[in-house]
C-alpha positions as CSV (number, residue, x, y, z in Angstrom):
1,M,-90.9,51.5,38.9
2,T,-89.7,51.8,35.3
3,V,-87.2,49.1,34.0
4,A,-84.8,49.3,31.1
5,I,-82.5,47.1,29.4
6,V,-79.6,48.5,27.3
7,T,-77.4,46.3,25.1
8,G,-73.9,47.3,24.2
9,G,-74.1,49.6,27.3
10,A,-70.5,49.7,28.7
11,K,-69.4,52.6,26.9
12,G,-70.1,55.1,23.9
13,L,-73.9,55.6,23.0
14,G,-75.1,52.7,25.3
15,K,-73.5,54.2,28.3
16,A,-74.8,57.8,27.4
17,F,-78.2,56.1,27.2
18,C,-77.9,54.5,30.5
19,E,-77.1,57.6,32.2
20,A,-80.0,59.5,30.5
21,L,-82.4,56.7,31.8
22,L,-81.0,56.8,35.3
23,K,-81.5,60.6,35.4
24,R,-85.2,59.8,34.7
25,S,-85.3,57.5,37.6
26,Y,-85.4,54.3,35.6
27,K,-83.8,50.9,36.8
28,V,-81.3,50.1,34.3
29,C,-79.6,46.8,33.5
30,F,-77.1,47.1,30.8
31,C,-75.1,44.4,29.0
32,D,-71.8,44.0,27.2
33,V,-69.4,41.5,26.1
34,D,-66.5,43.5,27.6
35,T,-66.6,42.4,31.1
36,D,-64.0,44.8,32.5
37,E,-65.4,47.8,30.7
38,G,-69.0,46.8,31.9
39,E,-67.8,46.6,35.5
40,N,-66.1,49.9,35.5
41,T,-69.2,51.5,34.2
42,Q,-71.3,49.7,36.6
43,Q,-69.0,51.2,39.5
44,F,-69.2,54.6,38.0
45,L,-73.1,54.7,37.4
46,A,-73.8,53.1,40.8
47,K,-71.7,55.8,42.4
48,Q,-73.6,58.5,40.7
49,Y,-77.2,57.1,40.8
50,G,-77.2,54.4,43.5
51,N,-76.2,50.9,43.6
52,G,-79.8,49.4,43.6
53,N,-80.6,51.4,40.4
54,V,-78.3,50.0,37.9
55,Y,-76.3,46.7,37.2
56,F,-74.3,45.1,34.7
57,Q,-74.6,41.5,33.2
58,K,-72.2,40.1,30.6
59,C,-74.2,39.1,27.4
60,D,-73.2,38.5,24.0
61,V,-76.1,39.4,22.0
62,R,-75.3,36.8,19.4
63,S,-76.2,34.0,22.0
64,E,-79.8,33.2,22.5
65,N,-78.8,31.6,25.8
66,D,-77.1,34.9,26.9
67,F,-79.9,37.0,26.0
68,T,-82.6,34.7,27.6
69,A,-80.5,34.8,30.9
70,L,-80.3,38.4,30.7
71,F,-84.1,38.7,30.5
72,N,-84.5,36.3,33.4
73,G,-81.9,38.2,35.5
74,V,-83.7,41.5,35.1
75,L,-87.2,39.9,35.8
76,K,-85.8,38.3,39.0
77,K,-84.4,41.6,40.1
78,Y,-87.0,43.9,39.1
79,S,-90.1,42.0,38.2
80,S,-90.7,43.8,34.9
81,I,-89.2,45.1,31.8
82,D,-90.7,48.3,30.3
83,L,-88.1,49.4,27.8
84,I,-85.3,47.6,25.7
85,V,-82.6,49.7,23.9
86,N,-81.1,47.4,21.2
87,N,-77.9,49.4,20.9
88,A,-75.0,46.8,20.5
89,G,-73.3,47.1,17.3
90,I,-70.0,47.0,15.2
91,I,-68.6,48.1,11.8
92,H,-66.5,45.3,10.5
93,E,-66.6,44.6,6.7
94,T,-64.1,41.8,6.6
95,Q,-65.7,40.1,9.7
96,W,-69.1,40.5,8.0
97,K,-70.6,37.6,9.6
98,N,-70.0,38.9,12.9
99,C,-71.4,42.4,11.8
100,V,-74.6,40.6,10.7
101,D,-75.0,38.5,13.8
102,I,-74.5,41.5,16.2
103,N,-76.2,44.3,14.2
104,L,-79.2,42.4,12.9
105,N,-79.6,39.3,14.7
106,G,-79.0,40.6,18.1
107,V,-81.7,43.4,17.3
108,I,-84.2,40.7,16.4
109,Q,-83.4,38.5,19.4
110,G,-83.7,41.3,21.9
111,S,-86.8,42.6,20.2
112,M,-88.6,39.2,20.0
113,L,-87.8,38.7,23.7
114,A,-89.0,41.9,24.6
115,M,-92.3,41.5,22.6
116,D,-92.9,38.1,24.3
117,H,-92.6,39.9,27.6
118,M,-94.5,43.1,26.8
119,K,-97.4,41.5,25.3
120,H,-98.9,41.3,28.9
121,G,-98.4,45.0,29.9
122,G,-97.0,47.0,27.0
123,G,-93.5,48.7,26.7
124,V,-91.1,50.4,24.3
125,I,-88.5,48.8,22.1
126,V,-85.9,51.3,20.6
127,N,-83.7,49.8,18.1
128,V,-80.6,51.6,17.2
129,S,-79.8,51.8,13.5
130,S,-77.6,54.5,11.7
131,L,-77.8,57.1,9.0
132,S,-76.5,54.1,6.9
133,G,-79.8,52.4,7.4
134,V,-81.4,55.0,5.3
135,L,-78.8,56.2,2.9
136,P,-76.2,54.1,0.7
137,T,-72.8,53.9,2.5
138,L,-70.1,53.1,0.0
139,Y,-67.3,52.3,2.6
140,A,-69.5,49.9,4.7
141,P,-72.0,48.1,2.7
142,V,-72.6,45.2,5.0
143,Y,-72.8,47.6,7.9
144,A,-75.4,49.6,5.9
145,A,-77.3,46.4,4.9
146,T,-77.7,45.3,8.7
147,K,-78.8,48.8,9.7
148,A,-81.3,49.1,6.8
149,A,-82.7,45.7,7.9
150,V,-83.1,47.1,11.4
151,V,-85.1,49.9,9.9
152,N,-87.5,47.7,8.0
153,F,-87.7,45.0,10.8
154,T,-88.8,47.7,13.1
155,R,-91.3,49.3,10.7
156,S,-92.8,45.9,9.7
157,W,-93.3,44.7,13.4
158,A,-94.8,48.0,14.3
159,M,-97.7,47.3,11.8
160,N,-98.3,44.0,13.2
161,P,-101.3,43.5,15.7
162,A,-99.1,41.8,18.4
163,V,-97.5,45.2,18.7
164,T,-100.5,47.6,18.1
165,Q,-102.9,45.7,20.2
166,N,-100.5,45.1,23.0
167,N,-99.6,48.7,23.8
168,I,-96.0,48.1,22.5
169,R,-94.2,51.0,20.7
170,M,-91.3,50.2,18.5
171,V,-89.1,52.9,17.1
172,T,-85.5,53.2,15.4
173,M,-82.9,55.8,15.8
174,C,-80.7,56.6,12.9
175,P,-77.6,58.5,14.1
176,A,-74.9,59.9,12.0
177,F,-71.3,59.9,13.2
178,A,-71.0,60.2,17.0
179,D,-68.0,60.8,19.2
180,T,-67.3,56.9,20.1
181,D,-64.4,54.6,20.0
182,I,-65.5,53.5,16.7
183,I,-64.9,56.8,15.2
184,K,-61.8,57.5,17.3
185,D,-60.0,54.3,16.2
186,I,-60.7,53.7,12.6
187,K,-59.0,50.7,11.1
188,E,-58.5,49.7,7.5
189,E,-60.2,46.2,7.8
190,Q,-63.3,47.8,9.1
191,F,-64.3,49.3,5.9
192,Q,-64.4,48.8,2.1
193,G,-62.1,51.7,1.5
194,K,-61.1,53.6,4.5
195,Q,-60.1,56.6,2.3
196,F,-63.8,57.3,1.7
197,V,-64.9,57.7,5.3
198,A,-63.1,61.2,6.1
199,P,-65.2,63.0,3.4
200,F,-68.5,61.8,4.9
201,M,-67.2,62.9,8.4
202,E,-66.3,66.5,7.2
203,K,-69.5,66.8,5.5
204,L,-71.8,65.3,8.5
205,G,-69.6,66.3,11.3
206,I,-69.0,64.2,14.5
207,M,-71.7,64.6,17.1
208,P,-71.2,64.8,20.8
209,L,-73.0,62.2,22.6
210,E,-75.2,64.5,24.2
211,R,-76.8,65.3,20.7
212,V,-77.6,61.5,20.1
213,T,-78.9,61.5,23.8
214,E,-81.2,64.3,23.0
215,G,-82.6,62.2,20.0
216,F,-83.0,59.2,22.2
217,L,-85.1,61.2,24.7
218,K,-87.2,62.4,21.9
219,V,-87.9,58.8,20.8
220,L,-89.0,58.0,24.4
221,D,-91.3,60.9,24.7
222,D,-93.0,61.1,21.4
223,Q,-96.0,58.8,22.1
224,D,-97.1,58.6,18.4
225,N,-93.9,57.6,16.6
226,N,-94.6,53.7,16.5
227,G,-92.7,52.4,13.4
228,K,-90.9,55.7,12.9
229,S,-87.2,56.2,12.4
230,L,-85.5,59.2,13.9
231,I,-82.6,60.7,11.8
232,V,-80.2,62.5,14.1
233,T,-77.3,64.5,12.7
234,A,-75.4,67.7,14.0
235,N,-78.1,69.8,12.0
236,V,-81.1,67.5,11.8
237,M,-83.4,65.5,13.9
238,N,-86.5,64.6,12.0
239,Y,-88.5,61.3,11.5
240,A,-87.5,59.8,8.1
241,T,-90.2,59.6,5.3
242,F,-90.5,56.8,3.0
243,P,-92.3,56.2,-0.1
244,D,-95.5,54.3,-0.1
245,P,-95.7,52.2,-3.3
246,L,-99.3,51.2,-2.7
247,Q,-100.4,54.9,-3.3
248,P,-101.3,55.9,-6.7
249,A,-98.2,57.7,-8.5
250,T,-98.7,61.5,-8.9
251,K,-98.5,62.9,-12.4
């Protein structure tokens, strides 16, 4: 039995990740702050994949108590946790403290709890960043900062013996625009210049959820990708390369 937690799993990418895992016979617990959406998704997935294979638990990833209760609930039901997908995230440049708390602090909390559990038997931690995590994003600087922090948080922990010596694998996903509610209902207050968003969308395109799920399954299957960051766009699916300032400069 392989057990997964997916945060922000009630809709969008999180729901797509849940379904991909259920198709691979994972036991899946997904969480969200939206109870109505979560319960609807629970019913939908249970009907498709069996009631004993998936369940929903309300969890605000900003709350240490909620996150701890989530982990305890999964362990009580399934006895183990093999994978966590830290997917919950928002874009909101005016409510930027929420953006930081959810996008960064939530990922840190989920990762730390997972590492503490996985030190006994290994596991995989997938942290969902964004293309904005590796590229400047003029219309969402706080969002970009949180996503860049997720990339380097993951890369840094992946080098640590607490990960490498305990059979834990940590990897980041960096998808571009995907067909989610965030894209369908863009609000002025979410961005520092809403008018700058459309040109980026036109250049990169909006991916179907299936494309991002393809990338998600790739990071699960690639066994040698600890610390890597997978960029996923409509036309590109490659691991990012980063400069190494400790290497001698080439002339």
